[in-house]
N, C-alpha and C positions, 0 to 999 in steps of 0.2 A: 072275284078271286083276289084282285089287287087290294081292295079294302081289307079283306080277311087277312091277307099276308101282312099288311101294314099293322093291323091290330095285334097280330101274333108277335110281330117283332117288338112292338111297344111293350107287350106283356113280358117278353123275354128280357128286355132291358130293365124293366121295373123289377123283375125277379132277381136279375143279376145285381141290381143296386141294393135290394134288400139283403141279399146274401153277403155282399161286401160290407154293408153297414153292420150286419150281425157278426161277421168274422173279425172286423177291426177291433172292437172292444175286447173280444176274447184274446186276440194276439197281444193287445196292449196290456191286458191283465196278466198274461203269462210273462211278459217282459218285466212288469213291475214286481210280480211275485218272484221272478228269478233274481232281480236286483236286490229285493228284500232278503231273499234267502242268502245271497252272496254277502250282504251287509251283516246279517245275523251270524253267518259262519265266520266272517272276518272278526266280528266283535267277540265271538266265542273263542276264536283262536288267540286273539290278543289277550282276553281274560285268562285263558289257559296258560299262555306264555308268561304273563305277568305274575301268575300265582305260583310259578316255580321258584322255590327258595334258593337263595344264593349259597352254594356250598363253600364252606370254609376250607382253606388249604391246610391239610394235615400231613406234615412231613414225617418221614420215617426216621426215627432216631439213629438206627444203625447206619443207614445210608448217609445221614448228615455227619456221623462220626467218621466214616471212612473218607468221605470227601474232604473233611477238614484235615485229616491226617495226610492225605495225598497232596492236596492243593491248599496252601494257606489262604484262608478266607472262603474256600469253597463251600464249607458248611453254612456260612452266613448267606451266600448266594442261593444255596439250595433251600434254605428256610425262608427266603424272600425277605430277609432283613438287610436290605441294601444300605441302610443308614449306618450300619455297624462297620462297613468296609473301610471308611476313612479312619476309624479308630484302630482297626486291626493293622492296616497297611501303614498308618502313621506311626504305630508302635514299632513295626519292623524297620521303617526308615530311620526313626530316632535311634534305635539300638545299633543299626548298621553304621550310622554316623559316629556315635559314641565309640564303637569298636574301632573304626578307622582312625579317629583322632587320637585316642589313647594309645593305640599301637604305634602310630607314627611318633608320638612324643616319647614313648618308651624306648624306641630304637635310637632316637636322637640323644636322650640322656644316657642310655647304655654306652653309646659310642663315646660320648663326652667323659663318662666315668672311666672307661678303659684308657682314654688318652691321658687323663690326669694322673692315672695310676702308674703309667710307664715313665721312663726317663728319656723318651724320644722327643727332641725339640721340634721335630717336623710335624708332630701330631698335636694340634692345638684346637681341636673342635670345641673344647670346653669353654674357650674364650667367647663363643657366641652366647653363652648363658650367664656371663659375668657382667656386672655393671661396667659402663663405659670408663676406660682408663684404669681398670683394676689390674694389678700385676700379681702373679702367683709367686710367692716367696716360700722359703722353708718355714716361716713363722705362720703363715695362713693357709698353707697347702692342705694340711689335715682337715681344717675347717671346711674348705670348699670340696674336698673329697667326700666328707660326710653329707654335705648338702646335696651333691649330685647323686650320691647313693640313695638318699631318701626320695629324691625326685624320681629316680629310676624305679624304685619299689612302689612309689605312689601310682605312677601311670601303669605299671604292670598289674597292680591290684584292680584298678578301674577297667583295664582292658579285659581282665578275666571276668569281672562283674558284668561287663557289657555282653559277654558271651552267655552268661547265665540269664541275663535279662532278655536276650534274644530268644532263648529257649523257653523262658517263662511266658513271653507274649504268645509264642506258638502254642504252648500248652493251654493257656487261657482261651485262645481262640477255638481250640478243639473242644474244651469243656463247655464253653458257651454255646457252641453249635449243638452239642448233644443235649444239654439241659434245655435249651430253647425249643428243640424239636419235641422233647418230652412234655414241656409245659404248654405246647400248642393245643393239646387236648384237654387242658385244665380249664373248666368253665367258671367264669366269674360273672355273676349277675346280681341283681338287686335282692335276690332271695337269701344271699349270704348275710347273716346278721347275728348279733349277740344282744340278747335282751335280758335284763334283770327286772323281775316283777314280783309282787307279793304272791304268796301261795299259802294254802291251808294244808297242813301235814296231818295225816290220819294214820290209823293202824300202828300206834306207838306200842312199845313193849308193855308187858303186863304191869310193871311197877308204876307206869304212868296211867293205868286204867283205874276207873272208879266204878265198883259194882259190876265188873265184867263187861263194861261198856267201852267201846273204842273211844279213846281220847283224841282230841284234836289240838293242834297248835298252829300258830301263825309264824310265818317266816318269809324268807326270800328265796327265790329259785332263779337259776341261771339257765337260759335256753339258747342253744346255738342252732341256727337253721342253715343248711347247706344242701 
């Protein structure tokens, strides 16, 4: 019985070893196949993701128009044309500076003109605009009155022009935002071309036919591709 039991145990161990040896390659194969499937799926996902085309930004012209009307430069921001913002805001800053400068000079020359026109000796602000050491006399008073009046009118004109320039910059920013949004859907590629090439002209009028046969002629044709 002891020998039989020992032999039986040896057979069980051998059977268990064969079962383990047979199971291990199958398990390894399943792991490899699973990893391979994961790699294939990953590659397919990457391929699928990379094949998705990049969508071009297509702004709405009406929204760009309203944003530009409400917020100066808002249309350019909405159209994602950020490089235009320094131009727009630079125009506003320049117009604001010109308006402030011309208005200040207009007020100063207006006060000087009023002071030189009255007979009050205490109001002499016009002397700030005269050359150093110049004295106002009856002989030259009319001349300096004319000069101060021209200066006053000059700065008033450019002050008003600065206001119109401010409005023009605002209007141009609105028009630019609207037109730019409309042109965003305009496609420009290499297919747009103009070609001039020789051509054979057929089916001419009867007076150019001979013996009722269609006449032919050579010429140039212009073709536009878009």
